[in-house]
C-alpha positions as a Markdown table, in Angstrom:
| # | Residue | x | y | z |
|---|---|---|---|---|
| 1 | Met | -8.7 | -175.4 | -90.4 |
| 2 | Glu | -12.4 | -177.2 | -89.1 |
| 3 | Lys | -12.8 | -176.5 | -85.4 |
| 4 | Ser | -14.3 | -180.0 | -84.1 |
| 5 | Ser | -17.5 | -179.8 | -81.8 |
| 6 | Val | -17.3 | -181.5 | -78.3 |
| 7 | Arg | -19.8 | -184.1 | -79.7 |
| 8 | Asp | -17.0 | -185.3 | -81.9 |
| 9 | Ser | -14.4 | -185.3 | -79.4 |
| 10 | Ala | -16.7 | -186.8 | -76.6 |
| 11 | Pro | -16.0 | -190.3 | -76.1 |
| 12 | Pro | -18.7 | -192.9 | -77.5 |
| 13 | Ala | -21.0 | -194.3 | -75.1 |
| 14 | His | -19.6 | -197.7 | -75.2 |
| 15 | Arg | -16.1 | -196.4 | -73.7 |
| 16 | Leu | -17.6 | -195.2 | -70.6 |
| 17 | Ser | -18.1 | -197.5 | -67.6 |
| 18 | Arg | -21.3 | -199.7 | -67.2 |
| 19 | Arg | -22.1 | -196.9 | -64.6 |
| 20 | His | -21.9 | -193.8 | -66.2 |
| 21 | Arg | -23.6 | -195.3 | -69.2 |
| 22 | Glu | -26.3 | -196.5 | -66.8 |
| 23 | Val | -26.2 | -192.9 | -64.9 |
| 24 | Leu | -26.2 | -191.3 | -68.4 |
| 25 | Phe | -29.3 | -193.4 | -69.6 |
| 26 | Tyr | -31.6 | -192.1 | -66.6 |
| 27 | Ile | -30.7 | -188.5 | -67.2 |
| 28 | Ser | -31.7 | -188.6 | -70.9 |
| 29 | Lys | -34.9 | -190.2 | -69.6 |
| 30 | Gly | -35.2 | -186.4 | -66.9 |
| 31 | Phe | -34.4 | -188.6 | -63.4 |
| 32 | His | -33.4 | -187.0 | -61.0 |
| 33 | Asn | -30.2 | -187.7 | -58.8 |
| 34 | Gly | -32.5 | -189.1 | -56.5 |
| 35 | Asp | -34.6 | -191.1 | -58.8 |
| 36 | Ile | -31.3 | -192.4 | -60.5 |
| 37 | Ala | -30.0 | -193.1 | -56.8 |
| 38 | Ser | -33.3 | -195.3 | -56.0 |
| 39 | Ala | -32.8 | -197.3 | -59.3 |
| 40 | Leu | -29.5 | -197.9 | -59.2 |
| 41 | Gly | -29.0 | -198.6 | -55.3 |
| 42 | Leu | -26.5 | -195.7 | -55.3 |
| 43 | Ser | -26.1 | -192.9 | -52.6 |
| 44 | Gly | -27.5 | -189.4 | -54.1 |
| 45 | Arg | -23.6 | -188.4 | -53.6 |
| 46 | Ser | -22.5 | -191.1 | -55.5 |
| 47 | Val | -24.9 | -190.4 | -58.4 |
| 48 | Lys | -24.0 | -186.9 | -58.3 |
| 49 | His | -20.5 | -187.4 | -58.4 |
| 50 | Cys | -21.2 | -189.4 | -61.3 |
| 51 | Val | -23.1 | -186.5 | -62.9 |
| 52 | Glu | -20.4 | -184.2 | -62.2 |
| 53 | Gln | -17.3 | -186.3 | -64.2 |
| 54 | Leu | -20.3 | -187.1 | -67.1 |
| 55 | Leu | -20.3 | -183.2 | -67.7 |
| 56 | Leu | -16.3 | -182.9 | -67.7 |
| 57 | Ile | -15.8 | -186.1 | -70.0 |
| 58 | Tyr | -18.4 | -184.5 | -72.7 |
| 59 | Gly | -17.7 | -180.9 | -71.7 |
| 60 | Ala | -21.6 | -180.0 | -70.8 |
| 61 | Ala | -22.0 | -176.8 | -69.0 |
| 62 | Asn | -25.3 | -179.4 | -67.7 |
| 63 | Arg | -27.5 | -182.1 | -67.8 |
| 64 | Thr | -29.8 | -180.2 | -70.6 |
| 65 | Glu | -26.7 | -179.5 | -72.8 |
| 66 | Leu | -25.4 | -183.4 | -72.0 |
| 67 | Thr | -28.7 | -184.9 | -73.3 |
| 68 | Gly | -28.8 | -182.6 | -76.0 |
| 69 | Met | -25.9 | -183.5 | -77.0 |
| 70 | Leu | -26.2 | -187.1 | -77.4 |
| 71 | Leu | -29.5 | -187.2 | -79.2 |
| 72 | Pro | -29.2 | -187.8 | -83.1 |
| 73 | Glu | -29.5 | -184.5 | -84.4 |
| 74 | Glu | -33.2 | -185.3 | -86.8 |
| 75 | Ser | -34.4 | -186.4 | -83.0 |
| 76 | Arg | -34.2 | -182.8 | -81.2 |
| 77 | Pro | -36.6 | -180.6 | -81.2 |
| 78 | Pro | -36.8 | -177.7 | -83.6 |
| 79 | Ala | -35.3 | -174.5 | -82.8 |
| 80 | Glu | -37.8 | -171.4 | -81.7 |
| 81 | Pro | -37.5 | -168.7 | -83.4 |
| 82 | Ala | -36.5 | -165.5 | -81.9 |
| 83 | Pro | -39.9 | -163.1 | -81.1 |
| 84 | Asp | -39.8 | -160.5 | -83.4 |
| 85 | Phe | -39.9 | -157.4 | -81.6 |
| 86 | Asp | -40.1 | -154.9 | -84.4 |
| 87 | Ser | -43.4 | -155.7 | -86.2 |
| 88 | Pro | -46.7 | -154.4 | -85.3 |
| 89 | Arg | -48.9 | -156.3 | -83.2 |
| 90 | Ala | -51.9 | -157.9 | -85.0 |
């Protein structure tokens, strides 16, 4: 049995409220809560609540994970290889 990913179970963006989509847009651009609040004319507390809801909806642990879940696979930066501490240094 194949395990479904969080991305598969998350709602499509068009099923989110307009406010959630707006906040999600600004999160994806790297805005902080205060900047989002100013841009949308909301209180910082309202934005914080909306961000918390989005994290729950998508099952993300933090904003970075949330943004990564929403980026298409081909737009994600390549994973950094782990350093090889066993090889001799030049």
